Backbone as XML, in Angstrom:
<?xml version="1.0"?>
<chain id="A" units="angstrom">
  <residue number="1" name="UNK">
    <atom name="N" x="23.610" y="-4.276" z="-28.848"/>
    <atom name="CA" x="24.562" y="-4.963" z="-28.003"/>
    <atom name="C" x="24.438" y="-4.377" z="-26.591"/>
  </residue>
  <residue number="2" name="UNK">
    <atom name="N" x="24.611" y="-5.245" z="-25.620"/>
    <atom name="CA" x="24.572" y="-4.805" z="-24.222"/>
    <atom name="C" x="25.921" y="-5.093" z="-23.562"/>
  </residue>
  <residue number="3" name="UNK">
    <atom name="N" x="26.233" y="-4.253" z="-22.597"/>
    <atom name="CA" x="27.398" y="-4.493" z="-21.740"/>
    <atom name="C" x="26.940" y="-4.284" z="-20.308"/>
  </residue>
  <residue number="4" name="UNK">
    <atom name="N" x="27.464" y="-5.097" z="-19.425"/>
    <atom name="CA" x="27.235" y="-4.916" z="-17.990"/>
    <atom name="C" x="28.585" y="-4.651" z="-17.348"/>
  </residue>
  <residue number="5" name="UNK">
    <atom name="N" x="28.606" y="-3.646" z="-16.499"/>
    <atom name="CA" x="29.814" y="-3.300" z="-15.757"/>
    <atom name="C" x="29.503" y="-3.497" z="-14.283"/>
  </residue>
  <residue number="6" name="UNK">
    <atom name="N" x="30.278" y="-4.353" z="-13.637"/>
    <atom name="CA" x="30.135" y="-4.627" z="-12.213"/>
    <atom name="C" x="31.232" y="-3.861" z="-11.488"/>
  </residue>
  <residue number="7" name="UNK">
    <atom name="N" x="30.846" y="-2.985" z="-10.570"/>
    <atom name="CA" x="31.795" y="-2.143" z="-9.851"/>
    <atom name="C" x="31.706" y="-2.466" z="-8.365"/>
  </residue>
  <residue number="8" name="UNK">
    <atom name="N" x="32.849" y="-2.732" z="-7.754"/>
    <atom name="CA" x="32.916" y="-3.031" z="-6.316"/>
    <atom name="C" x="34.075" y="-2.260" z="-5.701"/>
  </residue>
  <residue number="9" name="UNK">
    <atom name="N" x="33.942" y="-1.966" z="-4.411"/>
    <atom name="CA" x="35.073" y="-1.381" z="-3.703"/>
    <atom name="C" x="36.204" y="-2.402" z="-3.636"/>
  </residue>
  <residue number="10" name="UNK">
    <atom name="N" x="37.422" y="-1.913" z="-3.744"/>
    <atom name="CA" x="38.581" y="-2.801" z="-3.646"/>
    <atom name="C" x="38.691" y="-3.353" z="-2.229"/>
  </residue>
  <residue number="11" name="UNK">
    <atom name="N" x="39.351" y="-4.505" z="-2.125"/>
    <atom name="CA" x="39.595" y="-5.107" z="-0.808"/>
    <atom name="C" x="40.378" y="-4.115" z="0.050"/>
  </residue>
  <residue number="12" name="UNK">
    <atom name="N" x="40.009" y="-4.011" z="1.298"/>
    <atom name="CA" x="40.699" y="-3.109" z="2.210"/>
    <atom name="C" x="40.082" y="-1.718" z="2.295"/>
  </residue>
  <residue number="13" name="UNK">
    <atom name="N" x="39.184" y="-1.380" z="1.362"/>
    <atom name="CA" x="38.494" y="-0.089" z="1.407"/>
    <atom name="C" x="37.242" y="-0.267" z="2.257"/>
  </residue>
  <residue number="14" name="UNK">
    <atom name="N" x="37.051" y="0.600" z="3.241"/>
    <atom name="CA" x="35.887" y="0.504" z="4.113"/>
    <atom name="C" x="34.601" y="0.668" z="3.312"/>
  </residue>
  <residue number="15" name="UNK">
    <atom name="N" x="33.595" y="-0.112" z="3.671"/>
    <atom name="CA" x="32.317" y="-0.101" z="2.972"/>
    <atom name="C" x="31.209" y="0.194" z="3.992"/>
  </residue>
  <residue number="16" name="UNK">
    <atom name="N" x="30.954" y="1.477" z="4.295"/>
    <atom name="CA" x="29.957" y="1.795" z="5.313"/>
    <atom name="C" x="28.544" y="1.349" z="4.928"/>
  </residue>
  <residue number="17" name="UNK">
    <atom name="N" x="28.195" y="1.378" z="3.652"/>
    <atom name="CA" x="26.870" y="0.907" z="3.246"/>
    <atom name="C" x="26.745" y="-0.598" z="3.473"/>
  </residue>
  <residue number="18" name="UNK">
    <atom name="N" x="27.777" y="-1.336" z="3.124"/>
    <atom name="CA" x="27.770" y="-2.774" z="3.354"/>
    <atom name="C" x="27.657" y="-3.103" z="4.834"/>
  </residue>
  <residue number="19" name="UNK">
    <atom name="N" x="28.358" y="-2.339" z="5.656"/>
    <atom name="CA" x="28.302" y="-2.560" z="7.106"/>
    <atom name="C" x="26.908" y="-2.250" z="7.647"/>
  </residue>
  <residue number="20" name="UNK">
    <atom name="N" x="26.264" y="-1.213" z="7.117"/>
    <atom name="CA" x="24.899" y="-0.882" z="7.540"/>
    <atom name="C" x="23.935" y="-2.006" z="7.164"/>
  </residue>
  <residue number="21" name="UNK">
    <atom name="N" x="24.108" y="-2.590" z="5.984"/>
    <atom name="CA" x="23.258" y="-3.701" z="5.563"/>
    <atom name="C" x="23.487" y="-4.917" z="6.463"/>
  </residue>
  <residue number="22" name="UNK">
    <atom name="N" x="24.760" y="-5.209" z="6.761"/>
    <atom name="CA" x="25.072" y="-6.332" z="7.647"/>
    <atom name="C" x="24.419" y="-6.146" z="9.010"/>
  </residue>
  <residue number="23" name="UNK">
    <atom name="N" x="24.515" y="-4.947" z="9.550"/>
    <atom name="CA" x="23.917" y="-4.658" z="10.855"/>
    <atom name="C" x="22.388" y="-4.804" z="10.795"/>
  </residue>
  <residue number="24" name="UNK">
    <atom name="N" x="21.769" y="-4.283" z="9.740"/>
    <atom name="CA" x="20.315" y="-4.373" z="9.598"/>
    <atom name="C" x="19.864" y="-5.822" z="9.473"/>
  </residue>
  <residue number="25" name="UNK">
    <atom name="N" x="20.615" y="-6.631" z="8.734"/>
    <atom name="CA" x="20.260" y="-8.048" z="8.607"/>
    <atom name="C" x="20.318" y="-8.742" z="9.966"/>
  </residue>
  <residue number="26" name="UNK">
    <atom name="N" x="21.342" y="-8.397" z="10.763"/>
    <atom name="CA" x="21.434" y="-8.951" z="12.112"/>
    <atom name="C" x="20.244" y="-8.548" z="12.960"/>
  </residue>
  <residue number="27" name="UNK">
    <atom name="N" x="19.819" y="-7.296" z="12.824"/>
    <atom name="CA" x="18.658" y="-6.813" z="13.584"/>
    <atom name="C" x="17.377" y="-7.523" z="13.183"/>
  </residue>
  <residue number="28" name="UNK">
    <atom name="N" x="17.333" y="-8.019" z="11.960"/>
    <atom name="CA" x="16.156" y="-8.740" z="11.473"/>
    <atom name="C" x="16.223" y="-10.241" z="11.770"/>
  </residue>
  <residue number="29" name="UNK">
    <atom name="N" x="17.260" y="-10.656" z="12.492"/>
    <atom name="CA" x="17.360" y="-12.048" z="12.893"/>
    <atom name="C" x="18.244" y="-12.913" z="12.012"/>
  </residue>
  <residue number="30" name="UNK">
    <atom name="N" x="18.906" y="-12.339" z="11.038"/>
    <atom name="CA" x="19.821" y="-13.091" z="10.173"/>
    <atom name="C" x="21.224" y="-13.027" z="10.773"/>
  </residue>
  <residue number="31" name="UNK">
    <atom name="N" x="21.474" y="-13.903" z="11.729"/>
    <atom name="CA" x="22.701" y="-13.828" z="12.520"/>
    <atom name="C" x="23.941" y="-14.370" z="11.815"/>
  </residue>
  <residue number="32" name="UNK">
    <atom name="N" x="23.788" y="-15.142" z="10.749"/>
    <atom name="CA" x="24.944" y="-15.773" z="10.120"/>
    <atom name="C" x="25.699" y="-14.888" z="9.145"/>
  </residue>
  <residue number="33" name="UNK">
    <atom name="N" x="25.302" y="-13.629" z="8.967"/>
    <atom name="CA" x="25.962" y="-12.757" z="7.995"/>
    <atom name="C" x="27.172" y="-12.109" z="8.661"/>
  </residue>
  <residue number="34" name="UNK">
    <atom name="N" x="28.359" y="-12.458" z="8.203"/>
    <atom name="CA" x="29.584" y="-11.950" z="8.805"/>
    <atom name="C" x="30.163" y="-10.742" z="8.078"/>
  </residue>
  <residue number="35" name="UNK">
    <atom name="N" x="29.747" y="-10.514" z="6.843"/>
    <atom name="CA" x="30.243" y="-9.361" z="6.113"/>
    <atom name="C" x="29.408" y="-9.110" z="4.877"/>
  </residue>
  <residue number="36" name="UNK">
    <atom name="N" x="29.308" y="-7.854" z="4.488"/>
    <atom name="CA" x="28.573" y="-7.461" z="3.277"/>
    <atom name="C" x="29.410" y="-6.431" z="2.540"/>
  </residue>
  <residue number="37" name="UNK">
    <atom name="N" x="29.557" y="-6.609" z="1.239"/>
    <atom name="CA" x="30.183" y="-5.617" z="0.367"/>
    <atom name="C" x="29.118" y="-5.201" z="-0.632"/>
  </residue>
  <residue number="38" name="UNK">
    <atom name="N" x="28.914" y="-3.914" z="-0.771"/>
    <atom name="CA" x="27.892" y="-3.420" z="-1.678"/>
    <atom name="C" x="28.566" y="-2.823" z="-2.904"/>
  </residue>
  <residue number="39" name="UNK">
    <atom name="N" x="27.996" y="-3.105" z="-4.071"/>
    <atom name="CA" x="28.535" y="-2.563" z="-5.311"/>
    <atom name="C" x="27.416" y="-2.067" z="-6.195"/>
  </residue>
  <residue number="40" name="UNK">
    <atom name="N" x="27.744" y="-1.911" z="-7.459"/>
    <atom name="CA" x="26.724" y="-1.454" z="-8.408"/>
    <atom name="C" x="26.911" y="-2.166" z="-9.738"/>
  </residue>
  <residue number="41" name="UNK">
    <atom name="N" x="25.810" y="-2.263" z="-10.470"/>
    <atom name="CA" x="25.808" y="-2.834" z="-11.810"/>
    <atom name="C" x="25.331" y="-1.735" z="-12.751"/>
  </residue>
  <residue number="42" name="UNK">
    <atom name="N" x="26.081" y="-1.508" z="-13.806"/>
    <atom name="CA" x="25.716" y="-0.518" z="-14.812"/>
    <atom name="C" x="25.465" y="-1.273" z="-16.106"/>
  </residue>
  <residue number="43" name="UNK">
    <atom name="N" x="24.273" y="-1.119" z="-16.669"/>
    <atom name="CA" x="23.920" y="-1.800" z="-17.907"/>
    <atom name="C" x="23.901" y="-0.766" z="-19.033"/>
  </residue>
  <residue number="44" name="UNK">
    <atom name="N" x="24.632" y="-1.055" z="-20.088"/>
    <atom name="CA" x="24.757" y="-0.130" z="-21.217"/>
    <atom name="C" x="24.159" y="-0.759" z="-22.469"/>
  </residue>
  <residue number="45" name="UNK">
    <atom name="N" x="23.335" y="-0.015" z="-23.186"/>
    <atom name="CA" x="22.878" y="-0.405" z="-24.518"/>
    <atom name="C" x="23.794" y="0.296" z="-25.515"/>
  </residue>
  <residue number="46" name="UNK">
    <atom name="N" x="24.483" y="-0.488" z="-26.329"/>
    <atom name="CA" x="25.537" y="0.048" z="-27.187"/>
    <atom name="C" x="25.295" y="-0.278" z="-28.649"/>
  </residue>
  <residue number="47" name="UNK">
    <atom name="N" x="25.923" y="0.495" z="-29.523"/>
    <atom name="CA" x="25.925" y="0.176" z="-30.945"/>
    <atom name="C" x="26.643" y="-1.154" z="-31.147"/>
  </residue>
  <residue number="48" name="UNK">
    <atom name="N" x="26.243" y="-1.908" z="-32.165"/>
    <atom name="CA" x="26.773" y="-3.252" z="-32.394"/>
    <atom name="C" x="28.296" y="-3.286" z="-32.572"/>
  </residue>
  <residue number="49" name="UNK">
    <atom name="N" x="28.879" y="-2.222" z="-33.056"/>
    <atom name="CA" x="30.320" y="-2.230" z="-33.318"/>
    <atom name="C" x="31.157" y="-1.747" z="-32.131"/>
  </residue>
  <residue number="50" name="UNK">
    <atom name="N" x="30.523" y="-1.538" z="-30.977"/>
    <atom name="CA" x="31.253" y="-1.092" z="-29.786"/>
    <atom name="C" x="32.108" y="-2.231" z="-29.250"/>
  </residue>
  <residue number="51" name="UNK">
    <atom name="N" x="33.353" y="-1.933" z="-28.959"/>
    <atom name="CA" x="34.286" y="-2.961" z="-28.484"/>
    <atom name="C" x="34.382" y="-2.949" z="-26.960"/>
  </residue>
  <residue number="52" name="UNK">
    <atom name="N" x="34.870" y="-4.045" z="-26.422"/>
    <atom name="CA" x="35.102" y="-4.124" z="-24.979"/>
    <atom name="C" x="36.144" y="-3.092" z="-24.560"/>
  </residue>
  <residue number="53" name="UNK">
    <atom name="N" x="37.091" y="-2.825" z="-25.431"/>
    <atom name="CA" x="38.113" y="-1.806" z="-25.139"/>
    <atom name="C" x="37.461" y="-0.434" z="-24.921"/>
  </residue>
  <residue number="54" name="UNK">
    <atom name="N" x="36.451" y="-0.123" z="-25.717"/>
    <atom name="CA" x="35.736" y="1.145" z="-25.561"/>
    <atom name="C" x="35.018" y="1.193" z="-24.211"/>
  </residue>
  <residue number="55" name="UNK">
    <atom name="N" x="34.384" y="0.103" z="-23.822"/>
    <atom name="CA" x="33.694" y="0.054" z="-22.526"/>
    <atom name="C" x="34.716" y="0.179" z="-21.399"/>
  </residue>
  <residue number="56" name="UNK">
    <atom name="N" x="35.854" y="-0.440" z="-21.546"/>
    <atom name="CA" x="36.918" y="-0.318" z="-20.546"/>
    <atom name="C" x="37.346" y="1.141" z="-20.401"/>
  </residue>
  <residue number="57" name="UNK">
    <atom name="N" x="37.456" y="1.845" z="-21.504"/>
    <atom name="CA" x="37.803" y="3.266" z="-21.448"/>
    <atom name="C" x="36.723" y="4.059" z="-20.712"/>
  </residue>
  <residue number="58" name="UNK">
    <atom name="N" x="35.454" y="3.694" z="-20.934"/>
    <atom name="CA" x="34.354" y="4.347" z="-20.216"/>
    <atom name="C" x="34.518" y="4.151" z="-18.713"/>
  </residue>
  <residue number="59" name="UNK">
    <atom name="N" x="34.873" y="2.932" z="-18.321"/>
    <atom name="CA" x="35.057" y="2.621" z="-16.899"/>
    <atom name="C" x="36.201" y="3.437" z="-16.310"/>
  </residue>
  <residue number="60" name="UNK">
    <atom name="N" x="37.305" y="3.470" z="-17.021"/>
    <atom name="CA" x="38.491" y="4.174" z="-16.536"/>
    <atom name="C" x="38.252" y="5.683" z="-16.403"/>
  </residue>
  <residue number="61" name="UNK">
    <atom name="N" x="37.428" y="6.237" z="-17.285"/>
    <atom name="CA" x="37.221" y="7.690" z="-17.302"/>
    <atom name="C" x="36.029" y="8.164" z="-16.477"/>
  </residue>
  <residue number="62" name="UNK">
    <atom name="N" x="34.999" y="7.296" z="-16.298"/>
    <atom name="CA" x="33.789" y="7.785" z="-15.644"/>
    <atom name="C" x="33.093" y="6.778" z="-14.726"/>
  </residue>
  <residue number="63" name="UNK">
    <atom name="N" x="32.918" y="5.560" z="-15.174"/>
    <atom name="CA" x="32.011" y="4.642" z="-14.490"/>
    <atom name="C" x="32.555" y="4.081" z="-13.180"/>
  </residue>
  <residue number="64" name="UNK">
    <atom name="N" x="33.874" y="4.034" z="-13.024"/>
    <atom name="CA" x="34.471" y="3.506" z="-11.795"/>
    <atom name="C" x="35.552" y="4.464" z="-11.303"/>
  </residue>
  <residue number="65" name="UNK">
    <atom name="N" x="35.620" y="4.620" z="-10.007"/>
    <atom name="CA" x="36.719" y="5.368" z="-9.399"/>
    <atom name="C" x="37.834" y="4.350" z="-9.156"/>
  </residue>
  <residue number="66" name="UNK">
    <atom name="N" x="38.769" y="4.263" z="-10.082"/>
    <atom name="CA" x="39.756" y="3.183" z="-10.051"/>
    <atom name="C" x="40.749" y="3.289" z="-8.899"/>
  </residue>
  <residue number="67" name="UNK">
    <atom name="N" x="40.716" y="4.378" z="-8.153"/>
    <atom name="CA" x="41.562" y="4.483" z="-6.963"/>
    <atom name="C" x="41.032" y="3.551" z="-5.874"/>
  </residue>
  <residue number="68" name="UNK">
    <atom name="N" x="39.696" y="3.492" z="-5.738"/>
    <atom name="CA" x="39.111" y="2.701" z="-4.653"/>
    <atom name="C" x="38.188" y="1.584" z="-5.137"/>
  </residue>
  <residue number="69" name="UNK">
    <atom name="N" x="37.911" y="1.540" z="-6.454"/>
    <atom name="CA" x="36.969" y="0.540" z="-6.977"/>
    <atom name="C" x="37.622" y="-0.315" z="-8.061"/>
  </residue>
  <residue number="70" name="UNK">
    <atom name="N" x="37.178" y="-1.552" z="-8.128"/>
    <atom name="CA" x="37.540" y="-2.422" z="-9.247"/>
    <atom name="C" x="36.284" y="-2.649" z="-10.073"/>
  </residue>
  <residue number="71" name="UNK">
    <atom name="N" x="36.464" y="-3.081" z="-11.306"/>
    <atom name="CA" x="35.312" y="-3.310" z="-12.168"/>
    <atom name="C" x="35.555" y="-4.511" z="-13.061"/>
  </residue>
  <residue number="72" name="UNK">
    <atom name="N" x="34.450" y="-5.053" z="-13.558"/>
    <atom name="CA" x="34.476" y="-6.184" z="-14.489"/>
    <atom name="C" x="33.446" y="-5.914" z="-15.558"/>
  </residue>
  <residue number="73" name="UNK">
    <atom name="N" x="33.817" y="-6.171" z="-16.816"/>
    <atom name="CA" x="32.947" y="-5.907" z="-17.948"/>
    <atom name="C" x="32.484" y="-7.233" z="-18.536"/>
  </residue>
  <residue number="74" name="UNK">
    <atom name="N" x="31.169" y="-7.337" z="-18.818"/>
    <atom name="CA" x="30.608" y="-8.476" z="-19.547"/>
    <atom name="C" x="29.886" y="-7.929" z="-20.765"/>
  </residue>
  <residue number="75" name="UNK">
    <atom name="N" x="30.246" y="-8.440" z="-21.941"/>
    <atom name="CA" x="29.604" y="-8.023" z="-23.180"/>
    <atom name="C" x="28.637" y="-9.113" z="-23.624"/>
  </residue>
  <residue number="76" name="UNK">
    <atom name="N" x="27.473" y="-8.717" z="-24.131"/>
    <atom name="CA" x="26.485" y="-9.683" z="-24.667"/>
    <atom name="C" x="26.334" y="-9.470" z="-26.150"/>
  </residue>
</chain>
C-alpha cells in the first residue's frame, strides 16, 4: 500500500523559497507569475493493514510542522 502526504505552508506564512522561484521565473522571462508556494510530497510504502489514521499520526508527530504547515493524505 502507498500513501502520499502533501505538505504546504499555511496561508499567511512567508515562503522565501517560493518567492525566490517566482523571482527566478520573472528573470527568465515568465512575467505572468504573480505568486509561488513551494511544498513537499512524501511517498510512503506501507504494510497493507496501515490505516489513514496511522498516517495522520505520522504527519502530526514528524512529517509536518503543524504550527506553520498543513497537510493532506492520499491512500492508494
